[in-house]
matplotlib code that plots the C-alpha trace (Angstrom):
import matplotlib.pyplot as plt

x = [128.1, 127.0, 123.5, 121.2, 121.1, 118.0, 116.6, 114.5, 112.6, 112.3, 110.2, 111.2, 109.1, 110.0, 112.6, 114.6, 115.0, 117.4, 119.3, 122.0, 119.9, 120.6, 124.4, 124.1, 122.2, 124.8, 127.7, 125.8, 125.0, 128.5, 130.0, 127.8, 128.7, 125.2, 124.1, 121.0, 119.9, 118.3, 116.0, 113.9, 110.3, 107.7, 106.0, 109.3, 109.9, 112.8, 112.8, 115.7, 116.4, 119.2, 120.3, 122.9, 123.4, 120.8, 123.4, 124.4, 120.8, 120.2, 123.3, 122.0, 118.6, 120.3, 122.6, 119.6, 118.6, 121.9, 124.0, 121.6, 122.5, 121.8, 118.9, 117.2, 114.0, 112.6, 108.9, 107.7, 109.6, 108.0, 110.1, 109.1, 110.8, 111.8, 113.1, 116.9, 117.8, 121.5, 122.6, 126.3, 127.2, 125.0, 123.9, 121.9, 119.3, 117.8, 114.8, 111.3, 108.0, 106.0, 104.7, 104.4, 103.8, 104.0, 106.8, 107.9, 109.2, 112.5, 112.5, 115.4, 118.4, 120.9, 124.5, 126.3, 129.7, 131.6, 130.4, 131.2, 134.6, 135.3, 134.2, 136.9, 139.6, 141.8, 143.0, 139.5, 137.8, 134.8, 136.9, 134.7, 131.9, 128.7, 126.3, 128.3, 126.1, 126.2, 123.9, 123.3, 122.5, 121.3, 118.0, 115.5, 111.8, 112.4, 114.0, 111.9, 109.7, 108.4, 109.3, 111.3, 114.1, 116.6, 118.7, 116.7, 113.6, 115.1, 116.3, 119.8, 119.2, 120.4, 123.9, 125.6, 128.2, 131.8, 134.4, 135.4, 131.8, 130.9, 133.9, 132.6, 129.0, 130.1, 132.6, 131.0, 133.8, 132.8, 130.5, 128.8, 128.7, 128.1, 124.8, 124.1, 121.7, 122.3, 126.1, 128.0, 131.1, 132.3, 132.8, 129.4, 127.0, 124.9, 126.6, 126.0, 125.7, 125.1, 122.6, 121.5, 117.7, 117.3, 118.5, 122.0, 124.5, 127.7, 131.1, 132.0, 134.9, 133.7, 129.9, 130.2, 133.0, 131.1, 127.8, 129.5, 131.1, 127.7, 125.9, 128.5, 128.0, 124.3, 122.8, 119.9, 120.5, 118.1, 119.8, 118.5, 118.5, 117.0, 113.3, 113.2, 114.9, 115.9, 116.4, 119.7, 120.8, 122.6, 120.6, 122.7, 122.1, 118.8, 119.0, 119.3, 116.5, 114.3, 114.9, 114.1, 110.8, 110.0, 110.7, 108.8, 105.9, 106.3, 106.0, 106.5, 106.4, 109.7, 112.5, 114.3, 118.0, 120.7, 123.8, 127.2, 127.1, 125.8, 128.5, 127.0, 123.5, 124.5, 125.9, 122.6, 120.0, 119.5, 119.1, 117.8, 119.4, 119.0, 118.4, 121.7, 121.0, 117.8, 119.5, 122.3, 120.0, 119.6, 116.3, 117.9, 114.7, 114.2, 113.9, 112.4, 114.6, 114.7, 116.7, 119.8, 119.8, 122.3, 122.2, 123.7, 120.6, 118.6, 115.4, 113.7, 114.2, 111.4, 109.8, 107.7, 108.8, 111.1, 112.2, 114.1, 113.9, 117.3, 118.5, 121.9, 123.3, 122.0, 123.9, 127.5, 126.9, 125.1, 127.9, 130.6, 128.7, 128.1, 131.8, 132.7, 130.4, 131.8, 128.6, 128.3, 124.6, 122.3, 118.6, 117.7, 114.0, 111.6, 112.2, 108.7, 106.7, 104.2, 101.1, 102.8, 104.5, 108.3, 110.1, 111.6, 112.6, 114.6, 111.5, 109.7, 112.6, 112.9, 109.1, 108.2, 111.5, 112.3, 112.5, 113.2, 116.5, 119.5, 121.2, 120.5, 122.7, 121.2, 122.3, 120.8, 119.2, 115.4, 113.3, 110.5, 108.6, 108.6, 109.6, 109.8, 111.9, 110.3, 109.7, 109.6, 109.3, 109.3, 105.9, 106.2, 109.5, 108.3, 109.2, 106.1, 105.8, 104.7, 105.4, 106.2, 108.1, 111.8, 113.4, 110.1, 107.6, 106.4, 107.0, 103.8, 101.9, 100.2, 96.5, 94.7, 92.5, 92.5, 91.7, 90.3, 92.2, 91.5, 92.4, 92.0, 92.5, 93.1, 92.1, 92.4, 95.6, 99.0, 97.6, 99.0, 97.0, 97.1, 96.4, 95.6, 95.7, 96.0, 96.9, 99.0, 98.3, 100.7, 100.6, 102.0, 104.7, 103.5, 101.8, 100.6, 97.5, 94.8, 93.7, 97.1, 97.5, 98.7, 98.4, 95.3, 97.0, 100.2, 98.1, 96.4, 99.8, 101.2, 98.0, 97.8, 101.5, 100.9, 97.8, 99.9, 103.0, 101.0, 98.6, 95.5, 91.9, 90.3, 86.9, 86.6, 87.7, 87.5, 87.1, 86.4, 82.8, 83.4, 81.5, 84.0, 87.3, 89.2, 90.1, 86.5, 86.5, 89.5, 87.8, 84.7, 86.8, 88.7, 85.6, 83.9, 86.9, 87.4, 83.7, 84.5, 82.3, 82.8, 82.8, 82.6, 84.5, 84.0, 87.3, 87.8, 86.7, 89.5, 92.0, 90.9, 91.1, 94.6, 95.8, 94.2, 95.8, 99.3, 98.4, 96.6, 93.5, 91.3, 88.1, 85.0, 86.9, 86.2, 88.7, 88.5, 90.2, 90.8, 90.8, 91.9, 92.6, 91.4, 88.5, 86.6, 83.1, 80.8, 77.9, 75.7, 77.1, 78.9, 82.7, 84.2, 87.8, 87.9, 86.3, 86.3, 85.1, 84.4, 85.3, 85.6, 86.7, 83.1, 81.4, 81.8, 79.9, 80.7, 81.2, 82.4, 83.7, 84.9, 82.1, 80.5, 80.7, 79.9, 82.8, 82.1, 83.4, 83.9, 87.2, 88.3, 88.3, 91.0, 93.2, 92.3, 92.3, 90.6, 87.4, 87.5, 88.1, 85.0, 82.9, 84.2, 83.5, 80.0, 79.4, 80.9, 78.1, 80.0, 77.8, 78.9, 80.2, 82.1, 83.7, 84.8, 86.1, 88.4, 89.5, 90.2, 92.2, 94.2, 95.0, 93.1, 91.1, 94.0, 93.8, 96.9, 95.0, 91.5, 91.4, 88.5, 89.0, 86.2, 83.5, 84.5, 84.5, 80.9, 79.7, 81.5, 79.9, 76.4, 76.9, 77.7, 74.9, 72.3, 73.2, 74.4, 77.9, 78.9, 79.2, 82.5, 84.1, 87.5, 90.6, 92.5, 90.1, 90.0, 93.8, 93.7, 91.3, 93.5, 96.6, 95.0, 93.7, 97.2, 98.8, 100.8, 99.3, 96.8, 97.2, 97.7, 100.1, 100.5, 98.7, 98.7, 100.7, 98.8, 98.7, 102.4, 103.2, 101.0, 102.8, 106.2, 104.9, 104.2, 107.8, 109.0, 105.6, 104.0, 100.8, 98.4, 96.2, 93.0, 90.9, 87.7, 84.6, 82.8, 79.2, 76.4, 75.0, 72.9, 73.6, 77.4, 80.0, 81.4, 84.6, 83.7, 85.8, 83.7, 84.7, 88.3, 88.1, 86.7, 89.6, 92.1, 90.4, 90.5, 94.2, 95.5, 97.0, 97.8, 99.9, 102.8, 101.7, 103.7, 102.0, 98.5, 99.6, 100.9, 97.8, 95.2, 96.8, 97.4, 93.9, 92.3, 94.3, 93.2, 89.5, 89.7, 91.6, 88.9, 86.2, 88.1, 88.5, 84.8, 84.3, 86.9, 85.2, 85.1, 87.4, 90.8, 94.0, 95.3, 93.4, 94.5, 95.3, 95.2, 94.7, 96.9, 96.9, 97.9, 101.6, 101.1, 103.2, 101.3, 97.9, 99.3, 100.8, 97.5, 95.7, 98.2, 98.0, 94.2, 94.3, 96.9, 94.5, 92.2, 95.0, 94.9, 97.6, 97.5, 99.2, 100.0, 100.7, 104.4, 104.5, 102.0, 101.6, 98.8, 97.5, 96.0, 99.0, 97.9, 94.2, 94.1, 95.3, 92.3, 89.9, 91.0, 90.3, 86.9, 85.8, 87.0, 85.2, 82.0, 82.4, 82.9, 79.7]
y = [162.4, 159.5, 158.3, 158.7, 155.7, 153.5, 151.0, 147.8, 145.7, 142.0, 139.3, 135.8, 132.7, 129.1, 126.9, 129.9, 129.0, 126.3, 126.2, 128.9, 131.5, 134.5, 133.9, 133.7, 137.0, 138.5, 137.5, 138.5, 142.0, 142.6, 141.4, 144.0, 146.8, 147.1, 148.0, 146.7, 143.6, 140.2, 138.7, 135.5, 136.1, 134.0, 132.5, 130.7, 133.6, 136.0, 139.8, 141.6, 145.3, 146.6, 150.0, 151.1, 152.2, 150.9, 148.8, 147.1, 146.4, 144.9, 142.7, 141.6, 140.6, 138.6, 136.8, 136.0, 133.3, 132.4, 131.9, 130.6, 127.7, 124.2, 123.3, 126.7, 127.2, 130.6, 130.2, 133.8, 137.0, 140.4, 143.5, 147.0, 150.4, 151.7, 154.9, 154.8, 154.8, 155.5, 152.3, 151.5, 147.9, 144.8, 142.7, 139.5, 140.5, 138.4, 136.5, 138.0, 136.4, 138.8, 137.3, 139.0, 135.8, 132.1, 130.1, 126.4, 124.6, 122.9, 119.1, 117.0, 116.8, 114.0, 114.6, 116.5, 115.5, 118.3, 117.1, 113.5, 114.5, 116.2, 113.1, 111.1, 113.8, 113.3, 116.9, 118.3, 118.4, 116.6, 113.5, 110.5, 112.7, 111.0, 114.0, 116.5, 118.9, 122.4, 125.0, 122.8, 119.4, 117.6, 117.4, 120.3, 119.5, 116.4, 118.5, 121.7, 122.8, 125.9, 128.6, 130.5, 128.0, 129.2, 127.0, 127.8, 126.6, 123.2, 120.1, 121.5, 124.1, 121.7, 121.8, 125.2, 125.9, 125.3, 128.0, 126.6, 126.2, 129.6, 131.0, 129.3, 130.4, 134.1, 134.0, 135.5, 133.8, 130.3, 129.4, 126.4, 127.3, 131.0, 131.3, 127.6, 126.7, 122.9, 122.8, 121.0, 118.9, 116.2, 118.8, 120.4, 118.1, 115.1, 112.1, 108.4, 105.6, 101.8, 100.1, 96.6, 95.9, 96.1, 99.8, 99.3, 101.6, 99.9, 101.5, 101.5, 103.5, 103.5, 102.8, 102.4, 99.8, 98.0, 98.1, 96.7, 93.9, 92.9, 93.0, 90.9, 88.3, 88.1, 90.4, 92.8, 96.4, 99.3, 102.4, 105.9, 108.0, 111.4, 110.7, 107.5, 104.2, 101.6, 97.9, 97.0, 93.5, 91.4, 91.1, 88.4, 85.6, 83.8, 82.8, 86.4, 87.6, 84.7, 85.5, 89.2, 88.2, 85.8, 88.5, 91.2, 88.9, 90.1, 87.0, 88.6, 92.4, 93.6, 95.0, 98.2, 98.0, 100.6, 100.3, 101.9, 103.6, 103.3, 100.8, 98.4, 99.2, 98.1, 94.8, 93.9, 95.6, 96.9, 100.6, 102.3, 105.4, 108.3, 106.1, 106.9, 110.6, 110.0, 107.9, 110.4, 113.4, 115.4, 113.7, 110.2, 108.2, 104.4, 103.5, 100.2, 98.7, 95.4, 92.8, 91.7, 88.0, 86.3, 89.1, 88.3, 89.8, 87.0, 86.0, 86.4, 90.2, 90.7, 87.2, 86.8, 90.1, 91.0, 94.3, 95.4, 98.8, 100.5, 103.8, 105.3, 106.6, 110.0, 110.5, 110.2, 107.3, 105.4, 106.1, 104.9, 101.8, 100.8, 101.3, 98.8, 95.9, 93.5, 93.2, 97.0, 96.7, 96.0, 95.7, 99.1, 98.8, 100.9, 100.2, 99.4, 96.5, 95.3, 97.4, 100.3, 103.5, 103.7, 104.4, 107.8, 107.4, 105.0, 104.4, 103.2, 101.0, 99.3, 98.7, 97.8, 96.5, 94.2, 90.7, 92.2, 94.1, 92.7, 96.1, 99.8, 102.5, 105.9, 109.6, 111.9, 114.6, 114.6, 113.6, 116.2, 114.9, 111.2, 111.1, 107.8, 107.2, 108.2, 105.5, 105.9, 103.4, 103.5, 103.0, 102.6, 104.4, 107.3, 108.0, 107.9, 108.1, 105.2, 107.1, 110.9, 111.7, 112.4, 114.8, 115.9, 116.7, 119.2, 121.0, 122.4, 122.3, 125.3, 125.1, 126.7, 128.9, 130.8, 128.5, 129.2, 127.9, 124.2, 120.8, 117.3, 114.1, 111.8, 108.1, 105.0, 103.3, 104.7, 108.1, 111.6, 114.6, 118.1, 121.8, 124.6, 128.4, 131.0, 129.0, 126.4, 122.8, 121.4, 117.6, 116.2, 113.5, 109.9, 108.9, 105.3, 103.2, 104.7, 101.3, 100.9, 102.0, 105.6, 106.6, 108.8, 110.6, 111.0, 112.5, 114.9, 116.0, 116.8, 118.6, 120.7, 121.6, 122.8, 124.7, 126.5, 127.3, 128.6, 130.5, 128.9, 129.3, 126.4, 127.1, 123.5, 120.1, 117.4, 113.7, 110.6, 109.6, 106.1, 105.8, 103.4, 105.2, 105.7, 109.4, 110.5, 111.3, 113.5, 115.3, 115.9, 117.2, 119.7, 120.9, 121.4, 123.1, 125.6, 126.1, 124.7, 123.0, 119.2, 118.1, 114.5, 113.6, 110.5, 108.5, 108.3, 111.8, 112.9, 110.7, 112.4, 115.9, 115.2, 114.3, 117.4, 119.6, 118.7, 120.2, 123.1, 122.3, 125.4, 125.3, 124.3, 122.4, 118.7, 115.9, 112.2, 110.1, 106.4, 105.7, 102.2, 100.8, 98.3, 100.0, 103.2, 103.8, 104.6, 107.0, 103.9, 102.4, 99.7, 99.2, 101.0, 100.6, 100.3, 103.5, 105.9, 109.3, 112.6, 115.1, 118.7, 119.7, 120.3, 117.2, 114.1, 111.5, 107.8, 107.0, 103.4, 100.7, 97.2, 94.6, 94.4, 91.2, 90.0, 89.8, 87.0, 87.7, 91.4, 92.5, 88.8, 88.6, 91.2, 88.9, 85.7, 86.2, 82.9, 84.4, 87.2, 84.6, 82.7, 85.9, 86.7, 83.1, 83.3, 86.6, 85.0, 82.4, 79.4, 77.3, 76.0, 72.7, 74.1, 76.7, 74.1, 71.8, 74.5, 75.5, 71.9, 71.3, 74.5, 73.4, 76.3, 74.5, 73.7, 75.4, 77.5, 79.1, 79.2, 78.8, 76.3, 74.6, 73.3, 74.1, 77.8, 77.8, 76.5, 79.0, 81.8, 80.8, 80.7, 84.1, 85.6, 83.8, 84.8, 88.5, 88.5, 89.7, 93.3, 94.4, 95.6, 97.0, 96.9, 96.6, 95.4, 92.5, 91.7, 91.5, 89.4, 86.9, 86.6, 86.2, 83.4, 81.6, 81.7, 80.3, 83.5, 84.6, 83.1, 85.4, 89.1, 89.9, 93.6, 96.1, 95.3, 92.1, 89.9, 92.7, 93.3, 89.6, 89.5, 92.4, 90.7, 87.5, 89.3, 90.4, 89.0, 87.7, 88.0, 90.0, 87.9, 90.9, 89.9, 92.9, 92.5, 93.9, 97.0, 96.3, 98.6, 98.3, 100.7, 103.6, 103.2, 101.1, 98.1, 96.1, 92.5, 90.9, 87.7, 87.3, 87.9, 85.2, 82.7, 83.5, 82.8, 79.5, 78.4, 79.2, 78.0, 74.8, 76.3, 79.4, 80.2, 81.9, 85.0, 85.3, 85.2, 87.6, 90.1, 89.7, 90.2, 93.2, 95.0, 93.9, 95.5, 98.6, 98.6, 98.2, 101.0, 103.2, 102.6, 103.5, 106.6, 107.6, 107.6, 109.5, 112.1, 113.1, 116.9, 117.3, 119.0, 117.7, 114.2, 111.3, 111.0, 107.7, 107.6, 105.2, 102.6, 100.4, 103.4, 102.4, 99.0, 99.2, 96.6, 98.3, 101.7, 100.5, 99.0, 102.3, 104.3, 101.9, 102.3, 106.1, 106.5, 105.0, 108.0, 110.6, 110.9, 110.9, 109.4, 110.9, 109.5, 111.9, 112.7, 115.0, 113.2, 109.4, 108.2, 106.1, 107.1, 109.1, 111.9, 111.7, 114.5, 117.0, 116.0, 116.3, 119.9, 120.8, 119.1, 120.7, 124.2, 124.0, 123.0, 125.8, 128.3, 127.0]
z = [92.0, 94.3, 93.9, 96.9, 99.2, 99.0, 101.5, 101.0, 103.5, 102.4, 103.9, 102.9, 103.4, 102.6, 104.2, 105.6, 109.2, 110.3, 107.1, 107.6, 105.9, 108.3, 108.1, 104.4, 104.3, 106.6, 104.3, 101.1, 102.5, 103.7, 100.4, 98.6, 101.0, 102.4, 105.9, 107.8, 109.6, 109.3, 111.9, 112.3, 112.9, 114.8, 111.7, 110.6, 108.1, 107.8, 107.6, 105.9, 106.0, 103.6, 102.6, 100.1, 96.5, 93.9, 92.2, 95.4, 96.2, 92.8, 93.2, 96.6, 95.2, 92.5, 95.0, 97.2, 94.7, 93.1, 96.2, 98.8, 101.1, 99.5, 101.8, 101.6, 99.6, 98.9, 98.3, 98.7, 98.6, 99.4, 98.7, 99.6, 99.6, 103.0, 104.4, 104.9, 108.5, 108.1, 109.8, 110.1, 109.2, 109.0, 112.0, 112.8, 115.3, 118.0, 116.8, 117.4, 118.1, 115.9, 112.7, 109.3, 107.3, 108.0, 106.6, 106.3, 109.3, 108.2, 107.9, 109.2, 106.9, 106.5, 107.4, 104.7, 103.2, 104.9, 108.4, 107.5, 106.3, 109.6, 111.5, 109.6, 109.9, 113.0, 112.8, 113.6, 117.0, 115.4, 114.7, 115.6, 116.9, 116.0, 116.1, 114.0, 112.1, 110.5, 109.0, 106.0, 107.7, 110.8, 112.8, 112.6, 113.0, 115.1, 117.9, 117.7, 120.6, 118.9, 116.4, 115.5, 114.9, 117.5, 119.8, 122.9, 121.0, 120.3, 122.3, 121.8, 124.5, 127.1, 125.5, 126.1, 123.4, 124.4, 123.7, 120.3, 119.1, 120.4, 118.4, 115.3, 115.9, 116.2, 113.2, 110.0, 108.0, 109.1, 106.2, 107.9, 111.6, 111.8, 113.6, 113.0, 115.8, 116.0, 116.2, 118.9, 119.4, 121.8, 124.5, 124.4, 122.5, 123.0, 124.5, 123.6, 126.1, 126.0, 128.2, 129.0, 128.7, 132.5, 132.3, 133.5, 131.8, 130.6, 130.6, 126.9, 125.4, 121.8, 121.4, 117.6, 117.8, 120.6, 118.6, 115.5, 117.4, 119.1, 115.8, 114.1, 116.9, 116.0, 118.7, 118.0, 119.1, 119.7, 118.4, 118.9, 115.7, 114.7, 114.9, 117.0, 117.7, 115.1, 115.6, 114.0, 113.1, 110.5, 107.3, 105.7, 108.3, 108.1, 111.8, 113.0, 110.7, 111.8, 115.4, 114.9, 113.3, 116.2, 118.8, 117.0, 116.1, 112.5, 110.3, 106.9, 106.7, 105.1, 107.1, 106.0, 105.3, 105.7, 103.4, 103.7, 100.3, 96.8, 96.0, 98.5, 97.3, 93.8, 95.2, 96.9, 94.6, 91.0, 91.4, 88.2, 86.8, 89.2, 92.3, 93.9, 93.7, 95.6, 98.2, 98.7, 98.8, 102.0, 102.6, 102.7, 102.2, 102.2, 98.5, 97.3, 94.7, 92.7, 94.7, 92.8, 91.9, 94.2, 96.6, 100.0, 101.7, 103.4, 101.7, 105.1, 105.0, 102.4, 101.9, 98.8, 97.3, 94.5, 96.1, 99.2, 100.9, 101.3, 102.7, 103.3, 106.7, 107.7, 111.0, 111.8, 114.2, 111.4, 108.9, 111.3, 112.2, 108.6, 107.9, 110.7, 109.8, 107.2, 105.1, 104.6, 105.2, 108.1, 109.0, 110.3, 111.0, 113.2, 116.9, 118.0, 119.4, 116.8, 117.1, 118.9, 117.7, 117.2, 120.5, 121.1, 124.8, 126.9, 129.0, 126.0, 124.9, 128.3, 128.3, 124.8, 123.3, 126.3, 124.8, 121.3, 121.6, 123.4, 124.1, 123.7, 122.2, 122.9, 122.7, 125.4, 123.1, 123.4, 120.4, 120.4, 117.4, 116.4, 112.7, 110.9, 107.9, 104.6, 102.0, 98.2, 95.3, 91.6, 89.9, 86.1, 86.3, 88.4, 92.1, 94.4, 98.2, 100.3, 103.5, 103.8, 107.0, 107.8, 105.2, 103.7, 106.5, 107.4, 104.1, 102.7, 99.4, 97.7, 97.2, 94.2, 96.4, 99.7, 102.6, 106.0, 109.1, 109.0, 110.4, 108.9, 110.8, 107.8, 107.5, 109.6, 108.3, 107.3, 108.5, 108.5, 109.5, 108.0, 108.7, 106.3, 106.2, 103.5, 100.3, 102.2, 103.1, 105.7, 106.1, 109.3, 109.2, 108.9, 112.1, 111.6, 112.0, 114.2, 115.5, 117.3, 120.9, 121.3, 117.7, 118.0, 120.9, 118.7, 115.9, 118.3, 119.8, 116.3, 115.1, 118.2, 117.7, 114.2, 115.3, 118.0, 116.0, 113.0, 115.4, 113.8, 114.7, 112.9, 111.3, 109.9, 111.0, 108.3, 108.9, 106.9, 106.7, 107.9, 111.2, 112.8, 112.3, 115.6, 114.9, 114.7, 118.4, 118.0, 115.1, 117.3, 120.2, 118.0, 116.4, 119.7, 121.3, 118.4, 117.6, 114.1, 111.6, 111.4, 107.7, 106.7, 103.4, 101.4, 101.3, 97.5, 96.9, 99.3, 97.3, 94.1, 95.7, 97.0, 93.5, 92.1, 94.7, 93.5, 90.1, 91.7, 89.7, 89.9, 92.1, 90.2, 87.4, 87.0, 86.5, 86.1, 88.8, 89.3, 93.0, 93.9, 97.4, 100.0, 101.8, 101.7, 103.1, 100.2, 100.0, 99.6, 102.9, 100.9, 100.8, 97.9, 96.6, 92.8, 91.5, 88.6, 89.8, 88.0, 90.7, 91.6, 95.1, 96.3, 94.8, 92.7, 90.7, 90.6, 86.9, 87.2, 89.6, 89.8, 89.8, 93.3, 95.3, 98.8, 101.3, 103.7, 107.2, 106.5, 108.1, 108.5, 104.7, 104.6, 106.7, 104.9, 101.1, 100.5, 102.0, 99.4, 96.7, 97.8, 97.6, 94.1, 93.0, 94.3, 92.4, 89.3, 89.1, 90.5, 92.7, 96.1, 95.0, 92.0, 94.3, 96.9, 94.1, 92.8, 96.3, 97.1, 93.9, 94.6, 98.1, 99.6, 102.3, 104.6, 108.0, 107.4, 104.5, 106.0, 109.8, 109.9, 106.5, 104.4, 107.0, 107.0, 103.2, 103.1, 105.6, 103.7, 100.5, 102.0, 103.7, 100.3, 98.5, 101.1, 101.0, 104.6, 103.8, 103.0, 99.4, 98.1, 94.9, 96.5, 94.3, 97.3, 98.0, 94.3, 94.2, 97.4, 95.8, 92.7, 94.8, 96.7, 93.6, 92.0, 95.2, 95.9, 99.2, 101.7, 104.6, 105.1, 107.9, 106.9, 104.9, 101.1, 101.4, 99.0, 96.4, 96.8, 96.4, 93.3, 91.8, 92.6, 91.0, 87.7, 87.3, 84.0, 83.1, 79.7, 79.3, 77.2, 76.5, 78.3, 79.3, 81.3, 79.6, 80.8, 81.9, 83.0, 86.5, 88.6, 86.3, 86.2, 84.3, 86.1, 85.3, 84.6, 87.3, 87.3, 83.6, 84.6, 87.3, 84.8, 82.4, 85.3, 86.2, 82.5, 82.3, 85.7, 84.2, 80.8, 81.5, 83.9, 87.1, 86.4, 83.0, 84.6, 87.4, 84.7, 82.6, 85.3, 86.8, 83.5, 82.3, 85.4, 84.6, 81.0, 81.9, 84.5, 82.0, 79.4, 81.9, 82.9, 79.2, 78.8, 82.0, 81.0, 77.7, 77.5, 80.6, 80.7, 82.3, 83.0, 84.6, 88.2, 89.8, 93.6, 96.5, 98.0, 94.8, 92.6, 93.2, 91.5, 88.3, 86.2, 87.0, 86.2, 83.0, 82.0, 82.8, 80.8, 77.8, 77.6, 78.1, 75.4, 73.0, 73.7, 73.6, 77.4, 80.1, 83.6, 86.6, 90.0, 93.0, 93.4, 96.4, 98.6, 99.1, 96.7, 99.6, 102.9, 104.0, 101.6, 102.3, 104.9, 102.3, 100.1, 103.0, 103.5, 99.9, 99.8, 103.1, 102.0, 98.7, 100.4, 102.9, 100.0, 98.3]

ax = plt.figure().add_subplot(projection="3d")
ax.plot(x, y, z, "-o")
ax.set_aspect("equal")
plt.show()
């Protein structure tokens, strides 16, 4: 006797749109002999209705997890009994706008091996087709106008499917193209053209071959990718790299590289175990790796650093281009004028890259969302984000509590925003520095897009408490428009909260956090940046910090590290003449190291001594000062440059074990950086520079770790390390060394950037906790 038919209704959230999930469900249901339907809903989720025998339904549920497409992620699954409808067969229904629950918006995926194989196969219609993609790979978020993820809601809607692509799209047996929204071929897909910088289109038969020839000749090309334009050039010729630096007005900031494959990566760098798996993943990030001695990469690609940033091709065009250049690697850096966002349109290229690029190679598919390349590095052997964008954004994180609809505008530099709802925190992709033209508008566009697609009604808008940040006006406008509460959040509290969010630390529980960076506006109106906090989401106490010193020139001291050094020397008890004598002996009074030489040094010292310069506990400025004294860096041309050079200089250095003392000041512990400075001065002529660099950074870490261990007494969980300097390996090693002595562990954020790119997520948790209280 046949058992009675049963029916189930399933709602699935996660990355389940834009990854071939509906076709997968179709095949899974048909293979189990089930009837029903699958449909995309308007919150980026999927609804499934299936009916059949209980054993068939059980097998279907099991296969849902075990056989799902590679890029799919099932975050939530709701199953309920339903009344059998007697349906005949299984269908994929037209997407609906109704929302049952919200789901993840799919990020952009690098080209898969199957699509790449088709590009190389002369027997397929995709042979040589640069923009080949399938249900498992290709652009998603960067080309979405709205949800649900259907072709008509993406930039692919301008490309009607040809007869062959329509056949594949409608064929349930076509594993990778059945109902794949982004598919196309040379007949129906995006086309690629070559332009001169005055906008004239050139008649070029093979844009890849043409581009490879021009690059080999030393030209610089603007090439349109998934989330914006790159500037492509030879990375092995000093003259080409030098010319690119001159044109971009970018004296020393590293250029990203793209390599043909991991074999090439191993020839130019020293990837640790597991690095090739990261590079070859669907996310295809830039990964910072130690540069191989004797590498053919020009020293001008990353001057003063011991690492290079490398990624692998993630489009067919890039893969074919890298196959045709002799080196097997190229500079592939963001296509932007210094101080402006990366270009996404030809109009931008012809305006902002004139005088930088020699030619343009561009496809005609619209880039809806600008999405930069993601950047990761290894810190003490662990992968951490420097920039979270293509391949990862806009995937969400789970909060440890229910959140109201919220918006956060982030910090000032390296900014991403974020929205929140239910128990979800959704960071935007990396946006950039808010003091650059157009970046606040870009942040506003992206935040409004997320508000719209997730149907949010924000009750709270969170903002950094610094009164001078450029995104404060945006926060005030959003709060006024939605009738939301504007909540100011202290910078380092937000860093700590973001780190705690990753572990889903419960509300109300306290954790110790070391928050180290360049600048954060403190509750006492001074410049913080080397802090030990005891924090819960709703509040914090400042348990320890680096020793405070005056920063002559304020913001100018961030550009000229010698000014920070003078402030630290004054705080260390050195008088004016002693200070100038040391600076003179170290060659630090020349005008390339201090714009007005000795006169400026004297004025700087007197500003610090008279109390007319801002007070700081900044780790960034402390590292700047040490880098200047050691002759490693005298000017900052990009965020974190002196500290990065100092870290590079410590490679292979011996740690001599010096650890600054902990002193008591104003009710908190302070790290005796004046004592550290005196130790450096005493050893300048006795120890190799790399030994001093290694010792001071690990010593600072040990002192902060000791302070955090005292602050963490009686608290659960690890000690969190956050802020831009939390990626510094010697400092993190020093912190961990000290904490191990107390039986404690340290943890650096892994799913968010430890720096300001993750701060918006922390702002949301702090604001929500305050609202709850």
